[in-house]
BAMI-485741 format. One record per residue (C-alpha): x, y, z. Coordinates in steps of 0.2 Angstrom, whole numbers, plus 2048, in hexadecimal, padded with zeros to 3 digits. Each point is the difference from the previous one (the first is absolute). Example, Ala and Ser with C-alpha at 12.3 -4.5 7.8 and 13.67 -1.06 7.14 Angstrom:
<rs>
83E7EA827/8068117FD/
</rs>
This chain:
<rs>
B291EA590/803804813/7FA810807/805808811/7F380180E/7F6810801/7FC809810/7F67F780D/7ED801800/7F57FB80F/7ED7FF7FB/7FD7F180C/7F480980B/7F58057F1/7FE7EE7FA/7FE7F6811/7ED8027FF/7FE7F27F3/80C7F77F5/8087F07F5/8107F67FF/80F7FF7F6/8107F67FF/8098007EF/8107F5801/7FE7FD7EE/8068127FD/8117FC808/8037F37F3/7FB80C7F2/80E80D804/80D7F57F9/7F97FE7EF/80980B7F4/7FA7F97EF/7ED7FC7FE/8027FC7ED/7FE7EE7FB/80F7F97F8/8037EF7F7/80B7F480A/8067EE7FD/80A7F980F/8037EE803/7FE7F7810/811800808/809805811/7F980F807/81080A800/8027FD7ED/7EE8047FD/802811809/80F8057F6/7F77FB7F0/7F180A805/80B80F804/8087FF7EF/7EF7FF7F7/7FA81080A/8108097FC/805802813/811808803/8027F380E/7F87F1809/8047FF813/7FD7F180B/8097F580C/8047EF7F9/7FD7F9811/7EE8057FE/7FD7F87EF/80A7F0803/7F67F17FC/7F18097FA/7F97FD7EE/7F680D7F6/7F17FB7F5/8008037ED/7F98117FB/7F88027EF/7F580E7F9/7FC812802/801807812/80680F80A/811800808/7F87FF811/7F57F17FB/80F7F77F9/80B803810/7F17FA80B/7FF7F07F6/8127FC802/800803813/7EF7F8803/8017F480F/813804803/7FE80B80F/80980E7F7/7FA8117FA/80680B7F2/8018127FB/8038097F0/807812802/80B80B7F6/8067F27F4/8047F480F/7F77F0803/8027FB813/7FB7F0808/8007FE813/7F87F580E/7EE804803/7FD809811/7FA7F580E/7EE804806/7F77FA810/7F27F4800/7EE8047FF/8018137FB/7FD80B7F1/806810807/7FE8107F6/80F8057F5/8058127FD/8078057F0/8058107F8/7FD7FF7ED/7F880B7F3/7EE803804/7FA7F67F1/7F77EF7FC/80C7F2800/7F47F2802/7FD7FC7ED/7FE7EE7FB/8068047EE/8117F87FD/8007F580F/7FA7F17F6/7F67FA80F/7EE7FB805/803808811/7FE812804/80A80680F/7F480D806/7EE8067FD/7F88117FF/7EE7FA803/7FB7FC812/80D80C808/80480F7F4/8127FD806/8077F27F6/8007F480D/8067EE7FC/7F27F47FD/8047F780F/7FE80F80B/7EE8057FA/7F47F780B/7F37FC7F2/8017F67F0/8098097F2/8057F87F0/80B8087F1/8017FC7EE/8128067FC/8078067EF/8087EF7FD/7EF7F7801/7F880D7F5/80D7FC7F3/8017ED802/7ED7FE7FF/7FE80D7F2/7F480B80B/7FB8107F6/7F180680B/7FB801812/7F37F37FE/80D7F47F9/80B80480F/7F27FC80C/7FE7EF7F8/8117FC808/7FC809810/7FD7F480F/7EF800807/7F880B7F2/7F37FB7F4/7FC80A7F0/7F08027F8/7F88097F1/7F480F802/7F58087F3/8088097F2/8107F6801/804808811/80C7F480A/7FD7FE813/8077F580E/7FB7F8810/8097FB810/7F97F8810/7EF8027F8/8008127FD/80580B7F1/811808800/80780F7F5/7F08087FA/7FD80C80F/811801808/80F7FE7F4/810808804/8108057F6/81080180A/7F77FE810/7F68117FF/7EE803804/7F47F47F9/7F68047F0/7F07FA7F8/8037F67F0/7EE7FF7FA/8067FF7EE/8097EF804/8117FA805/8087FE7EF/810809804/80F7FC7F4/80F7F8809/80C80A7F5/80080E80D/8027F680F/80E7F7809/7F57F480A/7EE7FD807/7FD7FE812/7F07F9808/7FB801812/7F37F3804/7F480580E/7FA811806/80B80F7FF/7F680C80B/80F80A806/8058077EF/7F07FB7F6/7F1808808/7F07FC7F6/8027F07F7/7FE7ED7FF/80A7F580D/8067F37F3/8108097FC/80980F7F8/80A8007EF/80F80B800/80A8037F0/812806802/80680B7F1/8107FD7F7/80C80D805/8108077F8/80F7F5802/811808805/8097F77F1/7FB8027EE/7F67F27F9/7F47FD7F1/7F47F27FF/7F77FC7F0/7F37F27FD/7F67F97F2/7F17F4802/7F57F67F4/7F37F4805/7EF7F77FE/7F180A7F9/80C80B7F7/808807810/80D80D7FB/80A80B80C/81080A801/808809810/80F80B803/806805811/80E80C802/807805811/80F808808/809810807/7FD8107F7/80E809808/8127FB802/7FF7FF813/7F07F67FF/7F680C80B/7F28017F2/7FA7F07F9/7F27FC7F3/7F77F17F8/7F47FF7F1/7F57F27FB/7F77FE7EF/7F57F27FB/7F47FB7F2/7F47F1800/7F47F97F3/7F67F1802/7F07F67FD/7F67F680C/7FB7EE800/7EE8057FD/7FA8067EE/8048117F9/807808810/810808800/80A80D80A/80E80D7FE/80A80780E/80D80E800/80A804810/80D80D806/808803811/80D80C806/808803811/80D80C806/8097FF811/80B80E807/80B80080F/7FD812805/80B7FE80F/8097F1808/7F07FE80A/7F28057F4/7FA7F77F1/7F28067F4/7F77F57F4/7F58067F1/7F77F57F4/7F27FD7F3/7F97F27F6/7F37FF7F2/7F67F17FB/7F57FF7F0/7F57F17FE/7F47FD7F2/7F77EF802/7F17F67FB/7F37FE80E/7F97EF805/7F1809809/7F97F680E/8057EE7FD/7F67F07FC/7EF7FA807/7FB7EF805/7F17F67F9/7EF804807/8017EF809/811806808/80A7F47F6/8108057F7/7FD8057EE/8117F97FB/80280E7F4/8118007F7/80D80A809/80380A7F0/7EE808802/800813801/7EF805808/8028127FB/7FE80B7F0/80F7FF7F4/803813803/7FE800812/810808808/80780980E/80E80D7FC/809805810/80E80B804/808803811/80C80E805/809800810/80C80C808/8097FD811/80D80780C/8097FB80F/80B80880D/80B7F780C/80A80980D/80B7F880D/80380C80F/80D7F4807/8037ED802/7F07FE80A/7F380C7F9/7F98017EE/7F18097F8/7F77FA7F0/7F48097F5/7F77F87F1/7F38087F5/7F77F77F1/7F38067F3/7F87F57F3/7F38057F3/7F87F27F5/7F48027F2/7F67F37F7/7F48007F2/7F77EF802/7F37FB7F2/7F77F0803/7F17F57FF/7F87F8810/7FC7ED7FD/7F77F880E/7F37F2803/8007ED801/7FC7F77F0/7F87F07FC/80C7F2802/7FB7F77F0/7FB80F7F4/80B80E807/7F280C800/7FD80C80E/80F80B802/7FC8137FF/80A80E7F8/7FE811806/80380F7F4/8128077FF/80780C80D/80F80C800/808804811/80C80F801/8097FD810/80D80A809/8087FA810/80C80B80B/80A7F980E/80A80B80B/80A7FB810/80C80780D/80A7F780D/80C80880D/8097F680D/80D80280E/80A7F1805/80D7FF80D/8077F8810/800806812/8077FA810/7F57FA80F/8057F580F/8127FD7F9/7FA7FA7EF/7FD8077EF/7EE7FF7F9/7FA8047EE/7F180C7FC/7F68067F1/7F480E800/7F78057F0/7F18077F7/7F87FC7EF/7F38067F4/7F87F97F1/7F28057F4/7F87F67F2/7F38087F4/7F77F87F2/7F580A7F3/7F67F77F3/7F58057F2/7F57F37F8/7FA8017EE/7F67F47F6/7F97FD7EE/7EE8037FE/7F47F77FF/8077F680F/7F97EF7FF/8017EF808/8007F17F5/8037EE801/80E7F77F8/7F97F37F4/80D7F2805/80F80380C/8087F17F8/8018097F0/805811807/80980B7F4/808810807/7FE8087EE/7ED800802/80280D80E/80A80E7F8/7FF812804/7F08087FA/80180F7F4/7F480A80A/80780E80B/8027FD813/7F680A80D/806803812/7F37FA80D/80A7FE810/80E80880A/8097FA810/80C80980C/8087F580E/80D80880B/8087F780F/80C80780C/80A7F980E/80C80780D/8097F980F/80E80180C/8097F1806/80E7FA80B/8087F380A/80F7FB80B/80A7F17FF/8077FC812/8107F6801/7FB7F9811/80E7F3800/80C7FB7F2/7F47F37F9/7EF807805/7F880F7F7/7EF807803/7F780C7F4/7F280B804/7F880D7F5/7F08067F8/7F880A7F2/7F280E801/7F78017F0/7F380B7F7/7F67FA7F1/7F580A7F4/7F57F87F2/7F580B7F5/7F67FA7F1/7F780B7F5/7F47F87F2/7F880B7F3/7F47FB7F2/80380C7F2/7F88047EF/8088007EF/809810803/8077FA811/7F580B80B/7FB7F6810/7ED7FC801/8027F7811/80D7FF80D/8047F480E/80E80380D/8077F480D/80C80780D/8087F580D/80D80380D/80A7F580C/80880C80D/80F7FC80C/8007ED7FE/80E7F980B/8087F07FB/80D7F980C/80F7F57FC/8097F480C/80E7F37FD/80E7F7807/80F7F77F9/80C7F4809/8117FB7F8/8017ED805/8117FF7F9/80B8067F1/7F47F77F4/7EE802807/7F580E806/7EE7FD807/7F380E800/7EE804804/7F680F7FA/7EF808802/7FA80D7F3/7EF8087FF/7F88067F0/7F08097F9/7F88017EF/7F380C7FA/7F07F97F9/7FA8107F8/7FB7F67F0/7F67F380A/7EF808805/7F47FC80D/7ED8007FC/7F48067FB/8058077EF/80980B7FB/8097FB810/80E80780B/8127FA802/8037F280D/80C80480E/8127FA7FD/8067EF803/80C7FD80E/80B7F2804/8107F9807/80E7F67F9/8097F380B/8107F87FA/80E7F5808/80E7F87F7/8137FD7FE/80C8067F3/8117F97FC/8108067F7/80B7F27FB/8117FE7F7/806811803/7EF8087FB/8007F77EF/7F07F6805/7F1807809/7F17F7808/7F0806808/7F27F7809/7F0809806/7EF7FC807/7F380E7FF/7EE805804/7F780F7FA/7EF805808/7F580D7F8/7F0807806/7F280A7F7/8037F87EF/7F18037F4/7F47F27FE/7F08007F5/7F1807809/7F27F47FC/7F380D802/8048097F0/8047FA7EE/8118027FB/80480F7F4/80F8077F9/804812801/80D80B7F7/8137FD802/7FE7EF807/7F580580E/7F27F4804/7F17FE80C/7FB7FA80C/80B7F980E/8027FD812/810804809/7FF7EF80A/80D7F57F7/80D7F980B/80F7F97F5/80D7F5806/8107FC7F6/80D7F4807/80E7F67F9/8127FC7FF/80E8067F4/8117F77FD/80E8077F5/8127FC7FB/80A80A7F4/8128037FB/80F7F57FC/8007F080A/80D7F87F4/80D8097F6/7F88077F0/7EF7F9805/7F380E803/7EF7FB807/7F0808805/7F47F4809/7F0804809/7F07F8807/7F180A806/7F17F9808/7F180C803/7EE7FD807/7F580F7FF/7EE801804/7F280C803/7F87FA810/7F080A7FF/7FC7FE7EE/7F27F37FD/8057F47F3/8118077FD/80C7F880C/80F8057F5/803812800/80B8007F0/8007F07F6/80C8077F3/80E7FE80D/8067EE7FF/8017F7810/8117F87FB/80D8097F6/8117F97FB/80D80A7F6/8117F87FC/80D8087F4/8127FB7FE/80F8057F5/8107F77FF/8108047F7/8097F17F9/8127FD805/8107FD7F7/8008017ED/7ED802800/80181080C/7FA80B7F2/7EF7F7802/7F380480D/7EF7F7801/7F180180B/7EE7FE802/7F280180C/7EE7FB805/7F1809807/7F37F4808/7F0806808/7F17F7807/7EE8047F9/7F98117FF/7EE8047FF/7F280D800/7F17FD80C/7F280C7FF/7EE8037FA/7FA8097F0/7F08097FC/7F77F77F2/7FE80B7F0/7EF8027F7/7FE7FC7EE/8048137FB/81080080A/7F980980F/8047F9812/7F27F7809/7FD7FE813/8047ED7FF/8117FA805/80A7F07FD/80F7FA809/8107FB7F6/8117F9804/80D8007F2/8107F6802/8128017F8/8087F0806/812800806/80D8007F3/8138017FE/80980C7F3/8127FC7FC/80D80B7F8/8127FE7FA/80E80B7FB/8117FE7F7/80E80D800/8108007F6/80F80C803/8068047EE/80F80A806/80580D80D/7F280C7FA/7F27F67F9/7F47F3806/7F17F77F8/7F17F9809/7F17F57FC/7F180180C/7F07F47FF/7F180380A/7F17F4803/80C7F37F9/7F37F27FF/7F280C7F9/7F47FE80E/7EF8077FC/7F8809810/7F780F805/80B80D809/7F1808806/7EE7FA803/7F280C7FF/7ED800802/7F37F87F6/7FF80F7F4/8128057FE/811801807/8097F07FC/8118017F8/80B7F27F9/8127FF805/80E8027F3/8047F07F6/8127FB7FD/80C80E7FB/8128017FB/80C80F800/8118037FA/80B80D808/8118077FA/80880B80E/81080A7FF/80980980E/80E80D7FD/
</rs>
């Protein structure tokens, strides 16, 4: 739908102080799309003119318009399967030098406009102020634009940092149901397991997602309860590797995860899906979307899903119920309002704190089916989210975006705590603490407002963004336990039985209460100067404030505090600059360089003596240079980057004090003298290099080290030095075109934990003696395969097999006492999917 321009608006003087860049040529292409609903097509390879006429008939076009001179001598490829009208037309015209439009029942083909060399000039469009960058329905492993890294939907080639995207097609091809699944396919990202089945991830040696996850490019939020988001709600996953100091503020420099929600479609569609797989995995989804009014100005989408499964370790199981709804309304031709909500209910067994090593440091070689928790240990969690967005376009140059999000999560977690390294031969020596119940409530709120536009200076147009964001995270936890609370030894870990550790019948008594609010606010902005046609300079910065408060109460049985400890910490007016440049070498390649500064609070790392005080924040810089390419008309993308991250003030153990753990993960005692360096190289190729062959190929090299930590040269050994990910999908041709087959590998070098442990006394208490340890998981390769069959125009069936050769490995290596987790053995999953 095309709307008339509104009155002019000139806020450029307001925004010139600070700023960021935008160029969205992909949107110009999006105007022509009139039908986003996938349809089943079967068109044989033939002369292009005949293929266009056949496509027009299949789409119900009233006419097909093209010059026979333009199509003479050109051949169109075969098309088989479910796709949108836009995608089908693009496939027929790929490599011909022609472009097509579909409008008002007419399919028109003409010569592509000629463009000058070595320029990616901004494109101005007037279109509904919506979101037309969805990967759903494109059938591609390529995203034409990115929300992360710019807040403006720049093409990946224009963002002067490393950005990767897992599209909706990859999610479906690889059978990815959760965010941790999607991150396994993400270039440069390594997943690992945390306590209580919380999934976590690393990039460039640092954690990503837990402290600064975003949705729809909004303000970052804390994900202290894990990154187990279900993919039923999302169109794609974006990851920016490296520091995002401009929009992130307090956080790690390894990267940022951004989830892009599914949005209502302009055409009615219904997608149903049923899955069954290993370990009694059962799941059903329904996704309904489309216009709710005749003129399409109000649109809606609803998603419902139910999942039941068991785990590969004994007695553990999980149930998950999901609901998602979103409404979009074009209040005026220039204003769109979005409202939505989601609900997730998950009841799951809990594999507490993982497996220990033997007292000698050797691998116990326990069966991967062992469940080192009580049979009744569980975590019942619910997450309720509401969100709203307003997008208003003043004219073709200026736009205002507002986004608000509130999330409330509650969890009742009942668990045992098993720890301690047993004797290698007898299995004796692991301890079991009494049972605990934690009633936890998390609240996440965020607000983001940004003004984007273009202004003229020295005869050229330049892009600008100015914005402000605010986020607040609060965790309240009540701790209860059965009395008497005793620590006992497990007779033999090799004969461990979860049913020996059931919930006692005695009542539970409250003994501890935490409250942990964190708040961050900032203003940000940048300008993208179009210095010449190929050269663009970006300059900007962020001014942040961060507040951390931790209140710890010991309480009696009635919940009345008997003692209170409060830590209050603030970082005020922290400025993080951002500088970058891009240069369009030609129509295919763009070179870039960027510098981003970061900071991260260390409020939970305490300087001695006990009880300690928070260390000053870590500061650092992220340097990156690289080239990005767009090939075959944008169907194939490449990126190559070198980077270096320098961080100063990192916490290192203070040898003058014995290590001690405090509440909520705080610990003492540290010195803020660590200097961490992380450097490496990323290479990535994704898209469609050959007709109907879709690939995602990547290689990452990382060397990270703590230069001031004696005996620990590697800062994070869980991040492999070498990481290769390769996935491909190919639709067979001719009479076999109903079949699509694919596969992939993930190969990584060794990971390890290198530290020292305090030796425990016979009664389980910690002595003053220490012993060094180094545990290694050798490098390994995991293979996967998938097979799809198009049953008819509406239904497809798929088979996915992961860990194809049933590799036994640790996905996470822990300490001597606990923290090691096995990776998932071979699994298979059948999927039946229908589109209407």
